[in-house]
N, C-alpha and C positions, 0 to 999 in steps of 0.2 A: 557569267559564262559568255556574255554581251561582246563583254572584253577581247575575251578568245579567238572566239569568230571573228571581230573586228580587225582583229592583230594576225590572224590567219590570212585573211585577205588582205590586209595591208603588205603581209610578207611577199607575195606575187606580185603584187601592185608594186613591189619596190624593187623585185627583180626586174620587171619588163618598163622600171618608170627609165634608166639609163641615167639617174639622177650623179652628178660627175660627184660629190660631197660621199654619199653613199657609198659608192661603188669606190673610192680612195679608200673609205675604212674598210671594205673589204678584202678589197688587193692588200692592205699593209697587212691586217690580217691573216691570212695565205701568204706572205713574203716571212713574214717572222715565223708564224711557226714551223713551216714547209723548209726555212733555211733552219733554224736550230733543232729539226726533227733528222736533218739532213746530215748535219756536223755530229752531229751526236750520235747516229749511225755511222759514221766512218772513225769514231772513236770506240765506241764502247761495242763494237760487233765481235774484232779480235782480241778487246779486252776479256770479254766476258768468255769466249771462248778458251784463251789462255786460261785465263783464273781457273776456270772449272778442268782443264786437261792438263793442268801444271802443277806439282808442289812445292811450294817456296816455303821459307818462315813467315810468318805471322798469316799465315792464309785465312785460318778460321777469324781473327781479328778483322783482317780484311773485308772478308763476307759478310760480316756481320754490320760493317761500317756502309756496306753496301744495300744491305737491309735494309738499315736506319735510314740512310737517305732517298731511298724509296715512299719513307711514308713523311720523309722531311715536308712541314706545313709549307705552303709556298708564300707566304708571308712573310716567311724568317729568309727564306732564299732573298726574295727583293731586298729587304731592309740590309743584308748581307752585302750583296753587289752595292744596294746604293752607296752604303759607308765606303768600298774600297774605290767607288768611282766617284762621289761628290767633290767637292772642291777640296777640302781639306782631306779626303782621303790618298794613300799610295798612288793612284793611278787619277789624280785628279786633274793633272796636267794634258790629260786626253781630248775634256772634254764629252765624254760619254753618256752624261747624266742627261735624264728626259730628248734619249735618241731613238731610233731602232734596232740601232747596235746593240745600247741595255738591255732591251727588252729581249734579244736574241741571245742575247750571256743568260741572262735569268730565265728563260726555257731550255738553255741546252742542258744549265747545272739540275733543273729538272727533268729533263726527259732522259739524261744519261745515265742514270742510276736506273731504272724502269727495264734498260736493253738490254744494259748489263746484268742484272740480276737474273732477268729471264733466258740469256744464254747460256751464263754459268750456270743454270739449270737443267739448261737440255743437255747443253757439253756433258755436265756431271754424269749425266742418267747415262748418255749415248756416245761419248768422248771415245772411253778406252776402246768399244767395239768396232770404232770408226778407223780407230787408230790402229789397231790389230789387223784391220781387214786393208789397210794401205800398206803395213809392213807386209804383209806376206805377198802382195800385189806389186813389192818394192820401188814403192812412192818416196821419191825423196818430200824436204818438208815441207817445200812450195805446194808439190803435188795432194800433200797430205792436206795444209791448209785448203785445197781447195775444194779437196773432196770433203770436211768438214764442214765449209761452207756449204754445201751444195745441200746433204743430207740432214742439215739443219735448216735449210731455207724457211723451214713452217713456223719453226720458233724463233728465227729473224722477223720473220713477216709479222709474228705476233705480238712481236716486240715494238718493232716502228709502229704498228698500228696502236698499239698502248700508248707507246711515247707521242705518238701526235694528238691521242683524243685527250692529254691532258695538257699541250699546247695549245690546242686549240681552244679549251675551254678555260685557260689560268685567266684571274683578273686579277689578285691580290700582289702577285711580283709584279705583272706588268704594268699593274697602278703608280706602285713605290717607285719604280726606277723611269718608266714614260714619262708620266704626268697626265697622259690620256689627253692632250694638249692638241685640240681643232686642227687639222689639215697635217699633223705631224707623228703623233704618237698615238692618238684614236685609235683603236681596233673595236671588232664587234663585243666584245664579253665587258669592255671598259663603256663603250656607249649604253650596252641593256643596263649597265648598273648607275650610271646618269640618269640613264631616261626614267629609271623605278624612283628613283631621290625625287627626280620632280613629277611624281606623278603623272608622267604620260604613260600610260600603262600597254595602249592599244601598239602605240612604237615601237616599245619594251618586247613584246610581243610580238610585231612584225620582224624586227632585227633578228627575235631569239628561232621565229622561223629559219629566215635566212641563213643563219649561222648552223640549226641542222641540215639543212636540204644540202649545203656544200659540204657538213662532216658526212654524211651520207655515202655523196659520190666519191670523195677522196677515198673511204673507208672501203666502197664499194671495189674502186680500182683496186687498192693494196689486196681486198680478199683474192681477185679476180686472179691478179697479178701474184697472189700463194698458192 
């Protein structure tokens, strides 16, 4: 209990200390998580709506694949990405291994199915009615898409919040592809894991408190926007 109390106090001290190393870790965590979530949103929102509102061959297989990807273990994603970008991998010449870009790629793969699945479910339930209303009003395809996005904004924000939550809390995949290199690929979750292994529980709790505060602020903003 004493360590937890000291960790909470330490978390607030870290925020006001303006320690360069700590803020580098915080900013890198936010950069990687927000970038991967933004990219996943741009791809997944129209894809989820398309799958939910259109009929096409092998649709059931695609939906099952999406649901499987939603629960895919992060370490598996990290391992697959690492094998592709390692020196002996097909994209090894790009030099992406142990870089923030590799971490963004891994998180993008983890976040995308969550947003696609959320939008698929929502558009499957409401999409037909919305498209029928749009057709009645004489809307073209672009206007219909805009109307779909507008009417599904609650589900879109829910998917984004869920995806960001997975990204900011991710450890396994970013550890594998990023390597937890000090000043380069070290983020808050990997720092917490490292401090725990070192037995430095107070600082681990302190960083955890910072992570919770940042997650609360960003999710509160998205919820307000929703």
